[in-house]
C-alpha positions as CSV (number, residue, x, y, z in Angstrom):
1,M,0.0,0.2,-0.2
2,D,1.4,3.0,-1.2
3,K,2.2,6.3,0.9
4,L,1.4,5.0,4.7
5,F,2.7,8.3,5.8
6,S,0.0,10.2,4.5
7,P,-2.7,11.6,6.7
8,S,-5.8,10.8,4.3
9,T,-4.3,6.8,3.7
10,V,-4.3,6.7,7.5
11,H,-7.9,8.0,7.8
12,Q,-8.6,5.7,5.0
13,I,-7.1,2.8,6.6
14,T,-8.7,3.5,10.2
15,K,-12.3,4.1,8.5
16,K,-12.1,0.6,6.6
17,Y,-11.0,-1.5,9.8
18,K,-13.2,0.7,12.2
19,F,-9.9,1.4,14.1
20,K,-10.3,3.0,17.5
21,F,-7.1,4.5,18.8
22,E,-6.6,3.4,22.6
23,K,-5.4,6.2,24.8
24,S,-4.3,3.7,27.2
25,L,-1.9,2.3,24.5
26,G,-0.3,5.6,23.7
27,Q,-1.1,5.2,20.2
28,N,0.0,8.1,17.4
29,F,0.9,7.2,14.1
30,L,3.5,9.0,12.4
31,V,2.5,10.9,9.1
32,D,5.7,12.6,8.0
33,Y,8.4,10.6,5.8
34,N,11.1,12.8,6.7
35,I,10.9,11.7,10.3
36,I,10.9,8.3,9.1
37,E,14.2,8.8,7.0
38,K,15.7,10.3,9.9
39,I,15.2,7.5,12.0
40,I,16.4,4.9,9.1
41,T,19.7,7.1,8.6
42,A,20.4,6.9,12.1
43,S,20.1,3.6,12.8
44,E,22.5,2.4,10.2
45,I,20.6,-0.5,9.1
46,N,21.5,-2.7,5.9
47,K,20.6,-6.1,4.6
48,E,23.0,-7.7,7.0
49,S,20.7,-6.1,10.0
50,L,18.0,-7.9,12.1
51,V,15.5,-5.1,13.0
52,V,13.0,-5.6,16.1
53,E,10.6,-2.9,15.7
54,I,8.6,-2.1,18.5
55,G,4.9,-1.2,18.1
56,P,4.5,-0.7,14.2
57,G,1.1,0.5,14.4
58,I,-0.3,0.4,10.9
59,G,3.2,-0.1,9.4
60,T,4.2,3.3,8.3
61,L,7.8,2.9,9.5
62,T,7.6,-1.0,9.2
63,A,7.7,-0.3,5.4
64,A,10.5,1.6,5.2
65,L,12.6,-0.4,7.5
66,A,11.7,-3.4,5.4
67,Q,13.2,-1.6,2.0
68,H,16.4,-1.6,3.9
69,A,16.9,-4.0,6.1
70,G,17.7,-7.9,6.2
71,K,14.6,-9.2,8.1
72,V,11.8,-6.9,10.3
73,K,10.2,-8.6,13.3
74,A,7.7,-6.1,14.2
75,I,5.8,-6.7,17.6
76,E,2.3,-5.0,18.2
77,I,0.6,-5.7,21.3
78,D,-2.9,-4.4,20.0
79,R,-4.6,-7.5,18.1
80,N,-6.9,-4.9,16.3
81,L,-3.9,-3.7,14.3
82,I,-2.7,-7.3,13.3
83,P,-5.3,-7.4,10.6
84,I,-4.4,-3.9,8.9
85,L,-0.7,-4.7,9.1
86,Q,-1.2,-7.8,7.5
87,E,-2.8,-5.8,4.5
88,T,-0.2,-2.8,4.4
89,L,2.7,-5.1,5.1
90,E,1.6,-7.6,2.6
91,N,4.2,-7.1,0.0
92,E,7.1,-7.1,2.5
93,D,8.3,-10.9,2.5
94,N,10.9,-9.8,4.8
95,V,8.5,-8.7,8.0
96,E,7.3,-11.1,10.5
97,I,4.3,-9.6,12.6
98,I,4.3,-10.4,15.8
99,H,1.1,-10.1,18.4
100,K,2.7,-9.8,21.6
101,D,3.6,-7.2,24.6
102,I,6.9,-6.5,24.3
103,L,7.5,-6.3,27.9
104,K,6.7,-9.8,27.9
105,T,8.4,-11.3,25.1
106,D,11.5,-13.3,25.6
107,L,13.6,-11.1,23.2
108,G,16.6,-13.3,23.5
109,E,14.5,-16.5,22.0
110,L,13.3,-14.2,19.6
111,I,16.7,-13.4,18.1
112,A,18.1,-16.6,18.5
113,E,15.8,-17.8,16.0
114,E,17.6,-15.5,13.3
115,K,21.1,-16.7,12.5
116,D,21.8,-14.9,9.2
117,Y,22.3,-11.3,10.1
118,K,25.4,-9.6,11.6
119,Q,24.1,-7.4,13.8
120,V,20.6,-6.8,15.5
121,K,19.0,-3.3,15.9
122,V,15.8,-2.3,18.0
123,I,13.7,0.4,16.3
124,G,10.4,2.0,17.2
125,N,8.0,4.7,18.1
126,L,7.9,4.0,21.8
127,P,4.6,4.6,23.9
128,Y,5.0,7.4,26.0
129,Y,3.7,5.7,29.2
130,I,6.3,2.8,28.9
131,T,9.1,4.2,27.4
132,T,11.6,3.5,30.4
133,P,10.6,0.0,31.1
134,I,10.8,-1.3,27.6
135,V,14.2,0.7,27.3
136,M,15.7,-0.9,30.5
137,K,14.3,-4.6,29.7
138,I,16.3,-4.3,26.4
139,L,19.6,-3.3,28.4
140,E,19.2,-5.3,31.1
141,E,18.7,-8.4,29.6
142,R,21.8,-8.1,27.4
143,V,20.4,-9.9,24.4
144,G,22.9,-8.7,21.9
145,V,21.5,-5.9,20.5
146,S,24.0,-3.1,18.8
147,D,21.9,-0.2,19.1
148,I,18.2,1.3,19.8
149,T,17.0,3.9,17.6
150,I,13.8,5.1,19.2
151,M,11.1,8.1,18.8
152,L,10.0,9.0,22.5
153,Q,8.9,11.8,24.6
154,K,10.9,15.0,24.8
155,E,11.0,15.3,28.4
156,V,12.3,11.5,28.9
157,A,14.9,11.7,26.0
158,D,16.4,14.7,27.8
159,R,16.5,13.0,31.1
160,M,18.0,9.9,29.3
161,K,21.0,12.4,27.8
162,A,21.6,14.4,30.7
163,K,24.9,15.1,32.0
164,P,25.5,15.5,35.9
165,G,24.4,19.2,37.1
166,G,21.7,19.9,35.1
167,K,17.9,19.4,36.7
168,D,17.0,16.6,34.2
169,Y,20.1,14.3,35.4
170,G,18.7,11.5,37.4
171,S,18.8,8.0,37.9
172,L,17.5,7.3,34.6
173,S,20.3,9.4,33.2
174,I,22.7,7.0,34.8
175,A,21.2,3.9,34.4
176,V,20.9,4.4,30.1
177,Q,24.6,5.9,30.2
178,Y,25.8,3.2,32.2
179,Y,24.9,0.8,29.4
180,C,25.0,3.1,26.2
181,E,26.1,6.0,24.6
182,V,23.5,8.4,23.8
183,E,23.1,10.4,20.3
184,Q,20.4,12.8,20.0
185,V,18.8,12.4,16.0
186,A,16.4,15.2,15.8
187,S,13.5,17.1,17.7
188,V,9.9,15.9,16.1
189,P,7.0,18.6,16.6
190,R,3.6,16.8,17.5
191,N,2.1,17.6,14.5
192,V,3.6,15.1,12.5
193,F,1.1,12.3,14.6
194,I,-2.3,11.3,13.9
195,P,-3.6,12.0,16.7
196,K,-1.5,14.9,18.0
197,P,-0.2,14.2,21.1
198,N,0.0,16.6,24.1
199,V,4.2,16.6,24.1
200,D,6.7,17.1,21.8
201,S,9.3,14.1,20.7
202,S,12.5,13.4,20.3
203,I,14.5,10.6,18.5
204,I,17.5,9.2,20.3
205,R,20.1,6.5,19.4
206,L,21.7,4.5,22.2
207,V,24.7,3.0,21.1
208,I,25.1,0.1,23.7
209,R,29.0,-0.4,25.3
210,E,30.9,-3.1,24.7
211,K,31.3,-2.6,28.7
212,P,29.9,-0.5,30.9
213,A,30.9,2.8,31.6
214,A,32.2,2.1,35.3
215,Y,33.4,-1.1,36.9
216,V,31.0,-2.1,39.9
217,I,31.4,-4.9,42.0
218,D,27.5,-5.5,42.0
219,E,25.0,-3.7,39.4
220,G,21.9,-4.5,41.5
221,F,23.6,-2.4,44.4
222,F,24.9,0.1,42.2
223,F,21.2,1.0,40.8
224,K,20.0,0.8,44.9
225,V,22.8,3.5,45.7
226,V,21.7,5.8,42.6
227,R,17.9,5.6,43.3
228,G,18.9,6.0,47.0
229,G,20.6,9.3,46.1
230,F,18.1,10.5,43.8
231,S,15.2,9.5,46.2
232,Q,15.2,12.9,48.3
233,R,17.0,15.3,45.7
234,R,16.9,18.4,47.7
235,K,18.9,16.7,50.5
236,T,22.8,16.2,50.5
237,L,24.0,13.0,49.5
238,L,25.0,12.3,53.1
239,N,21.3,12.8,54.2
240,A,19.6,11.0,51.4
241,L,21.9,7.7,51.2
242,S,21.8,7.2,55.1
243,S,18.0,7.3,54.9
244,A,17.8,5.1,51.9
245,L,20.4,2.9,53.0
246,N,19.4,2.9,56.8
247,M,23.4,3.8,57.4
248,Q,25.2,5.5,60.3
249,K,25.6,9.4,59.5
250,E,29.2,9.1,60.6
251,K,30.1,5.9,58.9
252,L,28.6,7.2,55.5
253,E,30.4,10.8,56.0
254,E,33.4,8.7,56.3
255,L,33.3,6.6,53.6
256,L,32.3,9.3,51.1
257,K,35.5,11.3,52.3
258,L,37.3,8.3,51.1
259,C,35.9,8.2,48.2
260,N,37.0,12.1,47.4
261,I,33.4,13.0,47.6
262,D,32.3,16.2,49.4
263,P,28.9,14.9,52.0
264,I,27.1,18.2,51.8
265,R,27.3,17.3,47.6
266,R,24.1,16.4,45.8
267,A,23.4,13.2,43.8
268,E,22.8,15.2,40.7
269,T,26.1,16.6,40.9
270,L,28.0,13.1,40.9
271,S,29.2,11.3,37.7
272,I,28.8,7.5,37.0
273,Q,32.0,7.0,38.1
274,E,31.7,8.5,41.2
275,F,28.8,6.3,41.8
276,A,30.6,3.4,40.8
277,T,33.6,4.1,43.2
278,L,31.3,4.8,46.1
279,T,29.3,1.7,45.7
280,N,32.4,-0.4,45.5
281,K,33.6,1.1,48.9
282,L,29.9,0.4,50.3
283,K,30.1,-2.9,49.2
284,E,33.5,-3.8,50.6
285,I,32.0,-3.0,54.2
């Protein structure tokens, strides 16, 4: 089907199938080919790429991905979109439509089924309400994905790429940057979607590091310390962490000084490496 990115085509398809947009699923269909091209260029896909697409909608981005990738596995949670995808993508023989919830999908198994591709890339226009759980699932499961190119709410993208010292920098910034290098690709205005969302979007690319950004003895404990540090942003690191870790202030103050971290600093000023150093020292005791 031609020009899936055309608003008139979207209206025609949704009318034909009596499709109702589900607010609870964060459904906003892209209707701008320039944005599609930016996603494809940034993702650097080729015929040796296996693409896992999250939330294909009516197949607008999927059809374009199929022209460049070796294979596209498109995972869609809404059963009402499956017959639409089967029609819009009927001529794309390298696309597999999968009706599943991405958060309940065994990505490792899905990827292991395909042996013919040199790299695995995740691409998608993510529902705003579950962007963070989706990204963290992919990163934590370490399923062999080389990079992730996604469109997401601008506010969340700003937090993922934020550097120490700013208001956007927090536990999400550290969690994503621990695993990835974050590249800003483009800003996306809200008027390139049907229906129009209430927020602007960004396209970012997360290039997964061969090794995390810092060495930690225990990753679970590392993220616990990070969350603890940011649990009360207005408090000093000493006060926030002593409360979160149920630790005596005197002992914690001593440890912070051993790590060359001023106890009166706030969590938002610490780099990933400083959090790692502190976590390792805490773990030792």
